[in-house]
C-alpha positions in Angstrom: 0.0 0.0 0.0 2.8 2.4 0.8 4.5 1.6 -2.5 1.3 2.4 -4.4 0.8 5.6 -2.5 4.4 6.7 -3.2 3.9 6.1 -6.9 0.7 8.1 -6.9 2.3 11.0 -5.1 5.2 10.9 -7.5 2.9 11.0 -10.5 0.9 13.9 -9.1 4.1 15.9 -8.3 5.5 15.4 -11.8 2.2 16.4 -13.3 1.9 19.5 -11.1 5.5 20.5 -11.9 4.7 20.4 -15.6 2.3 23.3 -15.2 3.6 25.2 -12.3 6.6 27.4 -11.9 9.4 25.9 -9.9 10.1 27.1 -6.4 13.7 27.7 -7.4 12.8 30.8 -9.3 15.8 33.2 -9.1 14.9 36.8 -9.9 17.5 39.6 -9.2 17.2 43.4 -9.5 19.4 46.4 -8.9 19.6 50.1 -9.8 22.3 52.5 -11.1 22.3 56.2 -10.5 22.9 58.9 -13.1 24.8 62.0 -12.1 21.5 64.0 -12.2 20.0 61.6 -9.6 17.7 59.7 -12.1 17.8 55.9 -12.0 18.3 53.0 -14.3 16.7 49.8 -13.1 17.5 46.2 -14.3 16.2 42.8 -13.4 16.2 39.2 -14.5 13.4 36.6 -14.4 14.1 32.9 -14.0 11.8 29.9 -13.9 12.1 26.3 -14.7 9.0 26.3 -16.9 8.4 28.8 -19.7 6.3 31.8 -18.8 4.2 33.3 -21.6 5.3 37.0 -21.4 4.8 39.9 -23.8 5.3 43.6 -23.6 2.2 45.6 -23.0 1.3 49.3 -22.8 -1.7 50.2 -20.6 -3.2 53.6 -21.3 -4.5 56.0 -18.7 -8.0 55.2 -17.4 -7.6 51.5 -18.1 -10.2 49.6 -16.1 -8.8 47.0 -13.8 -10.9 44.4 -11.9 -9.3 42.6 -9.0 -9.9 39.1 -7.7 -11.2 38.9 -4.1 -10.4 36.3 -1.4 -13.0 34.0 -3.0 -10.8 33.6 -6.1 -13.5 35.0 -8.4 -12.3 37.5 -10.9 -13.9 40.9 -10.4 -15.0 40.2 -6.8 -12.3 42.5 -5.4 -11.4 46.1 -5.9 -12.1 47.8 -9.2 -10.3 50.9 -10.3 -9.4 53.0 -13.3 -5.7 53.5 -13.8 -4.5 57.1 -13.3 -1.2 56.6 -15.2 -0.1 54.9 -18.4 2.4 52.1 -17.9 4.5 49.7 -19.9 6.0 46.3 -18.9 6.1 42.5 -18.9 2.6 41.2 -19.4 1.7 37.5 -18.5 -0.8 35.1 -19.9 -2.5 37.7 -22.1 -4.3 38.9 -19.1 -4.3 42.2 -17.2 -1.3 40.9 -15.2 1.9 43.0 -15.2 4.9 41.4 -13.5 7.3 44.2 -14.0 7.2 47.7 -15.6 7.4 51.4 -15.5 4.7 54.2 -15.6 4.6 57.6 -17.1 5.9 59.2 -13.9 9.1 57.1 -14.0 8.1 54.8 -11.2 9.7 51.4 -12.0 9.7 47.9 -10.4 7.9 44.6 -10.2 7.3 41.4 -8.4 9.8 38.7 -7.4 9.2 35.3 -6.0 9.1 34.9 -2.2 7.7 31.4 -2.0 8.7 30.5 1.6 7.9 33.7 3.5 4.9 35.2 1.8 1.6 35.1 3.6 -1.0 37.7 2.6 -4.1 39.1 4.3 -7.5 37.5 4.9 -10.0 40.3 4.5 -13.7 39.6 5.1 -17.0 41.5 4.5 -16.5 45.0 3.1 -12.7 44.6 3.3 -12.8 41.7 0.8 -14.3 44.1 -1.8 -11.4 46.4 -1.0 -8.7 43.8 -1.8 -6.6 42.6 -4.7 -4.9 39.3 -5.4 -1.1 39.1 -4.9 -0.5 38.9 -8.6 -2.3 42.2 -9.2 -0.1 44.3 -6.9 2.2 45.6 -9.7 -0.9 46.6 -11.8 -2.3 48.5 -8.8 0.9 50.3 -7.9 2.1 51.3 -11.4 -1.4 52.5 -12.5 -2.1 54.5 -9.3 1.1 55.9 -7.8 3.9 58.2 -8.9 6.3 58.0 -5.8 7.4 55.7 -3.1 5.7 57.9 -0.5 2.4 57.5 -2.3 2.9 53.7 -2.4 3.5 53.6 1.3 0.4 55.5 2.1 -1.8 53.8 -0.6 -0.9 50.2 0.2 -2.1 50.7 3.8 -5.6 51.5 2.5 -6.2 48.3 0.7 -5.8 44.5 1.4 -3.8 42.0 -0.6 -5.5 38.6 -0.3 -4.5 35.0 -0.5 -6.7 34.1 -3.4 -5.3 31.3 -5.7 -4.5 31.6 -9.4 -5.6 28.9 -11.7 -2.6 29.4 -14.0 -0.2 29.0 -11.1 -1.2 25.4 -10.4 -4.2 26.8 -8.5 -1.9 28.1 -5.7 -1.3 31.4 -4.1 1.2 33.5 -6.1 3.8 34.3 -3.4 5.7 37.4 -4.3 7.3 40.5 -2.8 7.6 43.7 -4.6 10.2 46.4 -5.2 9.8 49.9 -6.7 12.0 52.9 -7.5 10.7 56.5 -8.1 11.9 59.6 -9.9 13.0 61.1 -6.6 15.6 58.4 -6.2 13.8 56.5 -3.5 13.2 52.8 -3.4 10.8 50.6 -1.4 10.4 46.8 -0.8 6.9 45.6 0.0 6.4 42.2 1.7 3.5 40.4 3.3 4.8 38.0 6.0 2.4 36.3 8.5 -0.4 38.4 7.1 1.3 41.7 7.9 2.3 44.4 5.5 6.0 45.2 5.8 7.3 48.3 4.0 11.1 48.7 3.8 13.1 51.7 2.5 15.7 50.3 0.2 18.6 52.8 -0.2 20.8 50.3 -1.9 18.1 49.4 -4.5 19.0 45.7 -4.8 16.5 42.8 -4.4 16.3 39.0 -4.8 14.1 36.3 -3.3 13.8 34.5 0.0 14.8 35.2 2.8 12.8 38.4 3.4 14.5 41.8 2.8 15.4 42.6 6.4 17.3 39.3 6.6 19.2 40.2 3.4 20.2 43.6 4.8 21.5 42.0 8.0 23.4 39.4 6.0 25.3 42.2 4.3 27.2 42.9 7.5 29.0 39.5 7.0 30.6 40.8 3.8 31.8 44.3 4.7 35.4 43.3 3.9 34.6 43.1 0.2 35.9 45.8 -2.0 36.5 46.6 -5.7 40.0 47.6 -4.7 42.6 44.8 -4.9 44.4 43.6 -1.8 47.9 44.9 -1.6 51.1 43.1 -0.6 51.2 41.8 3.0 54.2 40.8 4.9 53.9 37.7 7.2 57.0 36.5 9.1 59.2 38.7 7.0 57.9 37.2 3.8 56.0 39.4 1.3 52.8 37.9 -0.1 51.1 39.4 -3.2 47.9 38.3 -4.8 48.5 36.5 -8.1 45.4 37.8 -9.8 43.3 40.9 -10.1 40.0 40.9 -8.3 41.4 40.0 -4.9 39.3 42.6 -3.1 36.1 40.6 -4.0 37.5 37.3 -2.9 34.9 35.6 -0.8 31.9 37.0 -2.7 29.5 34.1 -3.2 29.1 33.1 -6.9 26.3 30.5 -6.6 22.7 31.0 -7.8 21.1 31.2 -4.3 19.1 34.3 -3.6 21.2 35.6 -0.8 24.3 35.2 -3.0 22.7 37.0 -5.9 21.6 39.8 -3.6 25.1 40.3 -2.4 26.5 40.4 -5.9 23.8 42.9 -7.0 24.8 45.2 -4.1 28.5 44.9 -4.7 28.3 45.3 -8.5 25.9 48.2 -8.6 27.5 50.1 -5.7 31.0 49.7 -7.3 29.7 50.8 -10.7 28.1 54.0 -9.3 31.3 54.9 -7.4 34.0 53.9 -9.9 32.4 53.9 -13.3 30.1 57.0 -13.0 31.2 58.3 -16.4 29.8 55.3 -18.3 26.3 55.3 -19.8 24.0 53.7 -17.3 21.8 51.7 -19.6 24.7 50.0 -21.3 26.4 49.4 -17.9 23.1 47.9 -16.5 23.1 45.3 -19.3 26.6 44.3 -18.5 25.8 43.9 -14.9 22.5 42.1 -15.6 24.5 39.6 -17.7 26.3 38.5 -14.5 23.0 37.1 -13.2 22.2 35.1 -16.3 21.5 31.5 -15.4 22.4 29.1 -18.2 20.0 26.2 -18.9 21.1 23.0 -17.2 23.0 24.6 -14.3 20.2 24.8 -11.7 18.0 21.7 -11.8 14.5 21.6 -10.3 12.3 18.7 -9.5 15.1 17.0 -7.5 17.1 16.7 -10.7 14.7 14.1 -12.0 13.5 14.0 -15.6 9.9 13.7 -16.6 8.4 10.7 -18.4 9.8 12.0 -21.7 13.3 12.4 -20.4 13.1 16.2 -20.1 14.9 17.9 -17.3 13.6 21.0 -15.6 16.1 23.8 -14.9 16.0 27.4 -13.8 17.1 29.6 -16.7 16.9 33.4 -17.3 13.8 33.9 -19.4 13.6 37.7 -19.5 16.0 40.5 -18.7 14.7 44.1 -18.7 16.2 47.5 -18.2 14.2 50.6 -17.4 15.5 54.1 -18.1 13.6 56.4 -15.8 14.8 59.7 -17.3 13.9 58.8 -20.9 10.8 56.7 -20.1 12.4 53.8 -22.1 11.9 50.1 -21.3 14.2 47.5 -22.8 13.6 43.7 -22.9 15.6 40.6 -24.0 13.9 37.2 -24.0 15.5 33.8 -23.7 16.2 32.2 -27.1 17.8 35.3 -28.6 20.3 38.0 -27.7 18.6 41.0 -29.4 17.4 43.8 -27.1 14.1 45.4 -27.9 13.4 49.1 -27.0 10.1 50.7 -26.1 9.9 54.4 -25.6 6.7 55.3 -23.8 6.7 58.7 -25.4 6.1 57.0 -28.8 2.7 55.8 -27.8 -0.7 57.2 -27.0 -1.2 57.3 -23.3 -4.9 58.0 -23.7 -5.6 55.2 -26.1 -8.8 53.1 -25.6 -7.2 49.7 -25.3 -4.1 47.9 -24.1 -1.4 47.5 -26.8 0.7 44.4 -26.7 3.8 43.1 -28.5 5.3 39.6 -28.8 9.1 39.6 -28.5 10.9 37.6 -31.2 13.5 35.2 -30.0 16.2 36.5 -32.4 19.9 37.2 -32.5 21.4 39.6 -34.9 25.0 39.1 -36.1 26.8 41.7 -38.1 29.4 40.4 -40.6 32.5 42.5 -40.9 33.7 42.7 -44.5 37.2 43.3 -45.7 
């Protein structure tokens, strides 16, 4: 009986895995600062299963209908968007995972599968709630600054409703945003409580929660972009045999706490020592450091499915947002081309959402004699 039960559980788990994102999702984000104080934001999105993403522009006054705690679409809060916004759109629904609005507010959701636990509003409060996967829609369409976010999120509830396209489970995320005033905030729901954290360093990853990540930074205060000099021990001089010795000990694995540390170190060093370089181009170089190649981070316990297919985390989308120029860039897995969307090129008062599929293409230029 135990053997049969084990087989049944194994089959169910494999089937579920085939339609649900893996818990090992590994998003990373960071910001770079221009000399005028404006920000450039970059992030990667990793999953083991392919996520159907497109780029979408939502005009002003777009009508959004939230899902309430009962899981019924439209049973939660309804609102008309104040601001136009552009970003990564999932499942051909009104579901933005990452983006930027016309006021230069940028940011998105990142997986927090262990710690996230949202609110359980009832009665009239249920009607004043949104699902966790609708937080980015709500913030980018309603707010211009971090201070507005802090005040506004205290006035609504974020519920634990399940999402049918997420294996009918709660979409467990936390959220990070950066405004045109140079301020950043991290939003988390842990044990049903709303936690708002100022984020002066601008970096973000996944579990553990943000306060733990900040505390963990104190274990790596010795790291520096400056190489270690010669040191004399017992009368003998020792000199590092390679450049980069100041960063020796920086974790290089794919775990979220390691990626967070690298995002902090790389972005802070770039702002201090490479302030003269164009921020968008530099953001792409740094973002490449978080690219997870297929096959290097296996999910599902490293087991293949019935067809012999392995499931592995890999970088599916990488985006960069240029706050000053209201430009959003995207690169999708399967190609190396970067696609540029300038919000100023589109009608912010259009009647409907505009959406683009991103080709998986790579362009190579032949150099002739």
